N, CA, C and O atoms as a GROMACS GRO file, in nm:
protein
  292
    1UNK      N    1  -0.561  -1.134   0.042
    1UNK     CA    2  -0.566  -1.131   0.200
    1UNK      C    3  -0.435  -1.087   0.199
    1UNK      O    4  -0.359  -1.094   0.102
    2UNK      N    5  -0.397  -1.020   0.358
    2UNK     CA    6  -0.280  -0.926   0.388
    2UNK      C    7  -0.252  -1.006   0.480
    2UNK      O    8  -0.339  -1.065   0.543
    3UNK      N    9  -0.104  -1.024   0.504
    3UNK     CA   10  -0.042  -1.128   0.613
    3UNK      C   11  -0.128  -1.008   0.773
    3UNK      O   12  -0.172  -1.072   0.868
    4UNK      N   13  -0.138  -0.861   0.779
    4UNK     CA   14  -0.188  -0.841   0.893
    4UNK      C   15  -0.414  -0.939   0.868
    4UNK      O   16  -0.488  -0.996   0.948
    5UNK      N   17  -0.420  -0.923   0.801
    5UNK     CA   18  -0.550  -1.027   0.796
    5UNK      C   19  -0.535  -1.196   0.871
    5UNK      O   20  -0.617  -1.260   0.936
    6UNK      N   21  -0.384  -1.232   0.828
    6UNK     CA   22  -0.429  -1.348   0.827
    6UNK      C   23  -0.368  -1.400   0.965
    6UNK      O   24  -0.409  -1.505   1.014
    7UNK      N   25  -0.265  -1.322   1.028
    7UNK     CA   26  -0.242  -1.309   1.184
    7UNK      C   27  -0.424  -1.320   1.293
    7UNK      O   28  -0.449  -1.393   1.388
    8UNK      N   29  -0.540  -1.190   1.207
    8UNK     CA   30  -0.617  -1.120   1.305
    8UNK      C   31  -0.685  -1.288   1.254
    8UNK      O   32  -0.625  -1.381   1.307
    9UNK      N   33  -0.748  -1.312   1.202
    9UNK     CA   34  -0.764  -1.459   1.116
    9UNK      C   35  -0.724  -1.600   1.233
    9UNK      O   36  -0.803  -1.667   1.300
   10UNK      N   37  -0.595  -1.608   1.224
   10UNK     CA   38  -0.557  -1.704   1.295
   10UNK      C   39  -0.578  -1.662   1.466
   10UNK      O   40  -0.610  -1.764   1.527
   11UNK      N   41  -0.573  -1.586   1.522
   11UNK     CA   42  -0.592  -1.522   1.689
   11UNK      C   43  -0.765  -1.498   1.642
   11UNK      O   44  -0.758  -1.390   1.699
   12UNK      N   45  -0.856  -1.500   1.609
   12UNK     CA   46  -1.016  -1.506   1.620
   12UNK      C   47  -1.021  -1.669   1.615
   12UNK      O   48  -1.041  -1.725   1.723
   13UNK      N   49  -1.011  -1.725   1.537
   13UNK     CA   50  -1.065  -1.826   1.491
   13UNK      C   51  -0.991  -1.964   1.615
   13UNK      O   52  -1.057  -2.060   1.655
   14UNK      N   53  -0.872  -1.939   1.648
   14UNK     CA   54  -0.799  -2.061   1.685
   14UNK      C   55  -0.773  -1.955   1.791
   14UNK      O   56  -0.892  -1.925   1.791
   15UNK      N   57  -0.717  -1.865   1.888
   15UNK     CA   58  -0.738  -1.793   1.983
   15UNK      C   59  -0.605  -1.828   2.038
   15UNK      O   60  -0.511  -1.775   1.980
   16UNK      N   61  -0.568  -1.929   2.170
   16UNK     CA   62  -0.477  -1.910   2.203
   16UNK      C   63  -0.323  -2.029   2.144
   16UNK      O   64  -0.205  -2.039   2.175
   17UNK      N   65  -0.417  -2.097   2.045
   17UNK     CA   66  -0.358  -2.181   1.983
   17UNK      C   67  -0.283  -2.129   1.813
   17UNK      O   68  -0.224  -2.196   1.729
   18UNK      N   69  -0.315  -2.008   1.818
   18UNK     CA   70  -0.291  -1.994   1.668
   18UNK      C   71  -0.172  -1.992   1.666
   18UNK      O   72  -0.132  -2.067   1.577
   19UNK      N   73  -0.075  -1.933   1.731
   19UNK     CA   74   0.087  -1.917   1.729
   19UNK      C   75   0.118  -2.106   1.686
   19UNK      O   76   0.168  -2.167   1.592
   20UNK      N   77   0.056  -2.143   1.812
   20UNK     CA   78   0.145  -2.284   1.779
   20UNK      C   79   0.107  -2.373   1.676
   20UNK      O   80   0.184  -2.463   1.643
   21UNK      N   81  -0.034  -2.355   1.607
   21UNK     CA   82  -0.083  -2.380   1.510
   21UNK      C   83   0.026  -2.378   1.378
   21UNK      O   84   0.067  -2.467   1.304
   22UNK      N   85   0.058  -2.205   1.390
   22UNK     CA   86   0.143  -2.192   1.257
   22UNK      C   87   0.250  -2.186   1.278
   22UNK      O   88   0.305  -2.118   1.192
   23UNK      N   89   0.315  -2.223   1.351
   23UNK     CA   90   0.435  -2.234   1.355
   23UNK      C   91   0.474  -2.468   1.411
   23UNK      O   92   0.582  -2.526   1.418
   24UNK      N   93   0.346  -2.515   1.432
   24UNK     CA   94   0.386  -2.628   1.407
   24UNK      C   95   0.300  -2.781   1.327
   24UNK      O   96   0.321  -2.902   1.334
   25UNK      N   97   0.229  -2.723   1.275
   25UNK     CA   98   0.069  -2.753   1.215
   25UNK      C   99   0.129  -2.773   1.040
   25UNK      O  100   0.143  -2.684   0.956
   26UNK      N  101   0.156  -2.925   1.025
   26UNK     CA  102   0.247  -2.950   0.892
   26UNK      C  103   0.129  -2.927   0.784
   26UNK      O  104   0.017  -2.975   0.802
   27UNK      N  105   0.162  -2.849   0.672
   27UNK     CA  106   0.043  -2.873   0.558
   27UNK      C  107   0.053  -2.930   0.438
   27UNK      O  108   0.123  -2.894   0.343
   28UNK      N  109  -0.012  -3.010   0.446
   28UNK     CA  110   0.032  -3.082   0.344
   28UNK      C  111  -0.026  -3.027   0.164
   28UNK      O  112  -0.002  -3.070   0.051
   29UNK      N  113  -0.089  -2.943   0.204
   29UNK     CA  114  -0.129  -2.867   0.040
   29UNK      C  115  -0.005  -2.757   0.028
   29UNK      O  116   0.052  -2.735  -0.080
   30UNK      N  117   0.021  -2.709   0.121
   30UNK     CA  118   0.146  -2.596   0.147
   30UNK      C  119   0.281  -2.710   0.092
   30UNK      O  120   0.392  -2.662   0.069
   31UNK      N  121   0.255  -2.854   0.078
   31UNK     CA  122   0.413  -2.902   0.024
   31UNK      C  123   0.482  -2.940   0.157
   31UNK      O  124   0.604  -2.944   0.164
   32UNK      N  125   0.388  -2.971   0.280
   32UNK     CA  126   0.444  -3.033   0.433
   32UNK      C  127   0.508  -2.959   0.426
   32UNK      O  128   0.620  -2.987   0.384
   33UNK      N  129   0.475  -2.810   0.463
   33UNK     CA  130   0.561  -2.684   0.567
   33UNK      C  131   0.469  -2.679   0.572
   33UNK      O  132   0.372  -2.708   0.501
   34UNK      N  133   0.510  -2.581   0.784
   34UNK     CA  134   0.398  -2.506   0.812
   34UNK      C  135   0.346  -2.382   0.838
   34UNK      O  136   0.256  -2.439   0.899
   35UNK      N  137   0.320  -2.280   0.847
   35UNK     CA  138   0.243  -2.156   0.773
   35UNK      C  139   0.279  -2.072   0.816
   35UNK      O  140   0.207  -1.972   0.819
   36UNK      N  141   0.418  -2.071   0.875
   36UNK     CA  142   0.499  -1.962   0.909
   36UNK      C  143   0.643  -1.993   0.809
   36UNK      O  144   0.725  -1.906   0.778
   37UNK      N  145   0.648  -2.136   0.769
   37UNK     CA  146   0.764  -2.210   0.697
   37UNK      C  147   0.710  -2.109   0.515
   37UNK      O  148   0.786  -2.058   0.432
   38UNK      N  149   0.574  -2.115   0.516
   38UNK     CA  150   0.497  -2.096   0.423
   38UNK      C  151   0.541  -1.987   0.315
   38UNK      O  152   0.589  -1.984   0.202
   39UNK      N  153   0.484  -1.877   0.437
   39UNK     CA  154   0.473  -1.731   0.441
   39UNK      C  155   0.641  -1.754   0.455
   39UNK      O  156   0.699  -1.777   0.349
   40UNK      N  157   0.675  -1.752   0.507
   40UNK     CA  158   0.893  -1.712   0.497
   40UNK      C  159   0.926  -1.743   0.351
   40UNK      O  160   0.974  -1.645   0.294
   41UNK      N  161   0.914  -1.852   0.275
   41UNK     CA  162   0.886  -1.860   0.171
   41UNK      C  163   0.788  -1.771   0.018
   41UNK      O  164   0.777  -1.803  -0.100
   42UNK      N  165   0.724  -1.634   0.112
   42UNK     CA  166   0.668  -1.606   0.014
   42UNK      C  167   0.526  -1.648  -0.057
   42UNK      O  168   0.472  -1.595  -0.154
   43UNK      N  169   0.490  -1.738   0.004
   43UNK     CA  170   0.400  -1.814   0.014
   43UNK      C  171   0.234  -1.740   0.024
   43UNK      O  172   0.211  -1.691   0.134
   44UNK      N  173   0.146  -1.732  -0.056
   44UNK     CA  174   0.106  -1.604  -0.021
   44UNK      C  175  -0.032  -1.606   0.113
   44UNK      O  176  -0.123  -1.688   0.101
   45UNK      N  177  -0.028  -1.515   0.224
   45UNK     CA  178  -0.125  -1.527   0.301
   45UNK      C  179  -0.223  -1.624   0.306
   45UNK      O  180  -0.233  -1.725   0.376
   46UNK      N  181  -0.333  -1.553   0.178
   46UNK     CA  182  -0.514  -1.563   0.175
   46UNK      C  183  -0.479  -1.748   0.127
   46UNK      O  184  -0.555  -1.837   0.166
   47UNK      N  185  -0.321  -1.789   0.014
   47UNK     CA  186  -0.334  -1.948   0.009
   47UNK      C  187  -0.235  -2.032   0.121
   47UNK      O  188  -0.222  -2.155   0.113
   48UNK      N  189  -0.175  -1.957   0.215
   48UNK     CA  190  -0.216  -2.018   0.342
   48UNK      C  191  -0.322  -2.076   0.447
   48UNK      O  192  -0.349  -2.186   0.495
   49UNK      N  193  -0.355  -1.982   0.455
   49UNK     CA  194  -0.515  -1.942   0.519
   49UNK      C  195  -0.629  -2.063   0.477
   49UNK      O  196  -0.699  -2.135   0.547
   50UNK      N  197  -0.616  -2.053   0.346
   50UNK     CA  198  -0.717  -2.128   0.255
   50UNK      C  199  -0.661  -2.348   0.306
   50UNK      O  200  -0.756  -2.420   0.333
   51UNK      N  201  -0.558  -2.393   0.307
   51UNK     CA  202  -0.498  -2.432   0.369
   51UNK      C  203  -0.513  -2.478   0.509
   51UNK      O  204  -0.521  -2.592   0.553
   52UNK      N  205  -0.513  -2.352   0.576
   52UNK     CA  206  -0.545  -2.365   0.710
   52UNK      C  207  -0.702  -2.426   0.745
   52UNK      O  208  -0.748  -2.495   0.836
   53UNK      N  209  -0.754  -2.368   0.634
   53UNK     CA  210  -0.863  -2.439   0.642
   53UNK      C  211  -0.949  -2.574   0.592
   53UNK      O  212  -1.045  -2.633   0.642
   54UNK      N  213  -0.878  -2.594   0.479
   54UNK     CA  214  -0.853  -2.731   0.436
   54UNK      C  215  -0.854  -2.819   0.566
   54UNK      O  216  -0.950  -2.864   0.628
   55UNK      N  217  -0.688  -2.834   0.596
   55UNK     CA  218  -0.633  -2.945   0.654
   55UNK      C  219  -0.768  -2.962   0.804
   55UNK      O  220  -0.829  -3.065   0.835
   56UNK      N  221  -0.776  -2.866   0.850
   56UNK     CA  222  -0.841  -2.843   0.971
   56UNK      C  223  -1.032  -2.861   0.928
   56UNK      O  224  -1.097  -2.888   1.030
   57UNK      N  225  -1.089  -2.852   0.842
   57UNK     CA  226  -1.169  -2.882   0.754
   57UNK      C  227  -1.272  -2.789   0.863
   57UNK      O  228  -1.357  -2.845   0.932
   58UNK      N  229  -1.255  -2.684   0.864
   58UNK     CA  230  -1.311  -2.496   0.873
   58UNK      C  231  -1.447  -2.510   0.812
   58UNK      O  232  -1.430  -2.520   0.691
   59UNK      N  233  -1.569  -2.516   0.840
   59UNK     CA  234  -1.678  -2.461   0.786
   59UNK      C  235  -1.671  -2.342   0.670
   59UNK      O  236  -1.594  -2.256   0.713
   60UNK      N  237  -1.723  -2.303   0.535
   60UNK     CA  238  -1.682  -2.195   0.467
   60UNK      C  239  -1.721  -2.034   0.465
   60UNK      O  240  -1.677  -1.940   0.398
   61UNK      N  241  -1.822  -2.043   0.568
   61UNK     CA  242  -1.799  -1.899   0.639
   61UNK      C  243  -1.689  -1.884   0.696
   61UNK      O  244  -1.647  -1.769   0.690
   62UNK      N  245  -1.585  -2.005   0.784
   62UNK     CA  246  -1.449  -1.908   0.851
   62UNK      C  247  -1.341  -1.912   0.758
   62UNK      O  248  -1.232  -1.899   0.814
   63UNK      N  249  -1.334  -1.931   0.593
   63UNK     CA  250  -1.306  -1.898   0.528
   63UNK      C  251  -1.285  -1.788   0.482
   63UNK      O  252  -1.182  -1.742   0.432
   64UNK      N  253  -1.411  -1.730   0.504
   64UNK     CA  254  -1.400  -1.608   0.436
   64UNK      C  255  -1.418  -1.469   0.559
   64UNK      O  256  -1.460  -1.354   0.546
   65UNK      N  257  -1.362  -1.548   0.682
   65UNK     CA  258  -1.371  -1.462   0.810
   65UNK      C  259  -1.286  -1.341   0.774
   65UNK      O  260  -1.340  -1.235   0.806
   66UNK      N  261  -1.151  -1.328   0.708
   66UNK     CA  262  -1.141  -1.239   0.728
   66UNK      C  263  -1.205  -1.096   0.660
   66UNK      O  264  -1.176  -0.982   0.695
   67UNK      N  265  -1.298  -1.136   0.553
   67UNK     CA  266  -1.378  -1.021   0.468
   67UNK      C  267  -1.460  -1.028   0.563
   67UNK      O  268  -1.490  -0.916   0.605
   68UNK      N  269  -1.528  -1.145   0.636
   68UNK     CA  270  -1.693  -1.097   0.692
   68UNK      C  271  -1.617  -0.960   0.846
   68UNK      O  272  -1.682  -0.858   0.869
   69UNK      N  273  -1.457  -0.995   0.941
   69UNK     CA  274  -1.420  -0.877   0.988
   69UNK      C  275  -1.417  -0.775   0.938
   69UNK      O  276  -1.458  -0.690   1.017
   70UNK      N  277  -1.389  -0.732   0.841
   70UNK     CA  278  -1.301  -0.616   0.749
   70UNK      C  279  -1.436  -0.507   0.732
   70UNK      O  280  -1.430  -0.384   0.729
   71UNK      N  281  -1.578  -0.607   0.720
   71UNK     CA  282  -1.679  -0.535   0.634
   71UNK      C  283  -1.718  -0.487   0.791
   71UNK      O  284  -1.727  -0.364   0.797
   72UNK      N  285  -1.740  -0.549   0.908
   72UNK     CA  286  -1.784  -0.440   1.099
   72UNK      C  287  -1.708  -0.374   1.114
   72UNK      O  288  -1.716  -0.279   1.193
   73UNK      N  289  -1.594  -0.405   1.034
   73UNK     CA  290  -1.514  -0.240   1.104
   73UNK      C  291  -1.573  -0.109   1.079
   73UNK      O  292  -1.519  -0.007   1.125
   0.00000   0.00000   0.00000
């Protein structure tokens, strides 16, 4: 997953709350860092996205949203 795919998936799934979640939601699977902190520390966007999906208990179909959206283009 690219950084641009991560941001697009966040926007598609969470809408107006995407920026707030990335900035404020502490993700235990990433060492209790936020998505923005983890990305700034060099964590891969795919790992950050997986942690967001896990913490928010999103269905498997959402986990692969960025791949599905890519095929529609």
